[in-house]
C-alpha angles and dihedrals in degrees: 000000000000135000094275106010122069131180091298107034135280106326132174148117108312112251093008114058093002113043138177088251089060089051093048093050092047088053091048092051096046092049090055100034096060094042094080092235094321095308096119140034109250120223116202128178121212132197133174142191127234103271116122093240092054090081092053092050093043093055092044093052092045090050090052094047095049092043087059092049100260125135113235118212111199121213090175116202107007143127128279094243090052089060091052090047093050094048095050096040101042101041100249121164094228143341136226127204118190108208143112090211110213096000122111120272092262089070129064138177146201116225119189128201131187128232091279092057092252128129109277117264126259093246093059091044090053090051091050092050092050089053092049089052093048094246093129130049121274113266117241123261119240116236139193115350090355093071114112124248135220118240125193104231105178086130088071091059090049091053089053090053089051090050093054092049090051092057097070118088091193141059114243091206100124094050131094104211128190120207126193107195097183089229083279144113096310095058094109103018099056094051091047093052098046094043090050088053090054103254123146095241127206113183131195131183095024100129105091118189099174093259105058102061108135090354103146087329145095132024094330091055101034094155088089092059090045090058091044094053093047097044094047096037093233124178096230142347136209128200123197131192127236097286096027099238088122132062132186122179139214119211127223091272094053096257120142118248106199133195093276091054090048093051089053095046096048095037092051092048091050090050091052090050093049091245102112104109113220087357085265139132118200115224137166128242088260095065114116122260087234090067092054092049091051093047092051091050089051091051093247124139123220141193130203127223135180115282114279132076090244090065091047091052093046089056091048092052093047096047106026092241108157106204131044142139153132137280088247090069103264099140120176120199103184095196089067109021145017094221141033110291118189097194092047089051090052091050092052092048089052090050090053093050091050098043095047094040087224127126118244091253091062093046091053095041098094091062105082103186117222112229106272133186121193121182129182124214124189111228138178096226120023094188091053090056093047093050099041110120094217092051091048090050091051091051092048092050092049091048092051091050091051094047112170093337094080146334143236127215137186118197140165121244111242093211107034139040088259139123116209121208116193132180133183121195142144091276136027090234091061090047091052093049094051095045094045092050092055092045090050090056091050090052094045089054090056092242099122 
């Protein structure tokens, strides 16, 4: 992680730690960087979510791009995976998504992807950060006919919708499906896709006003979808986050099906179909021990990466593994996408329900989740917490007490000034006690 960019782009409070000047300068740099010293006209595609500040950052980035001579193609309000799809499919030089994902509306972020639709590499990020800090010379302005132009590119979003629809081998016609769009980027796309596939669609949190994205809604507040599924006796429900690169599900009984369940369901189905490359599912260190137990019993191997979908994808590229993800609902299916795609994940879950003739509850049943407690603590210096001897001693003591009956982890958020402490154990009470003890040490050390 760099000074500005974390595991999922440059994220911060809009107008405070992430400003329109940052956005303009990022646009200026990208427009010049990909031009090969001014030898080619750069084409960049830009999408945004529904937060009020997304418009400000969109216009600032576009101003920077065009001032450097690049053409800016505007997808308008759309999902993060649609930007990756457009870049890779329509021969753009790079893509920009303006979103802070699951964060509240007061935050925003700038996510960058390369011409293959993948998250931009660390070397390019370092060059951008040096430019933001004035460590490299100013890039030249374009003039006259070399100025960039702005192109309305809503057609690119429509092609993405068509692509998603084309991926299903089945009609969803018999199913009553609930969708929670988090008042975010999926608010129009998800309904369009599921209605086109024949589902009886019931949508909540699809009235964005710029301030209500993720507010008591979406995959981080899935209790709303749970109520909606139960009250309306729906067959299945899907909840997305603000930029729709995550998906969590709710089964027909109103029980939550998280990212670990989804990895098992899709991985097991791929194994049965002979499509699970290397017989392996890629997880992160935060996946539940219950997932690993279920995978072993199904004869499926797994690997663990650091937390962050970029690390999951890097493993998949290096090894050829074809499915990976996080408990939070970032699921990457490399046959179809280069990033987590919530709507794609929902489609593939629907396909599995239909092809197996089993309800989602039965498909998820083999994954018996160990009790898990995860608590977040805002800190001034994440590295100071991680390296503090007293904190390390508290973690070691908790781990020794748990033995092989559980585990405890401390990790840094890649997108916020937050430390996460997570424990798994035979009971929730034990989890709470271990996590609270470590957090108490962090507070006592004055690090919170």
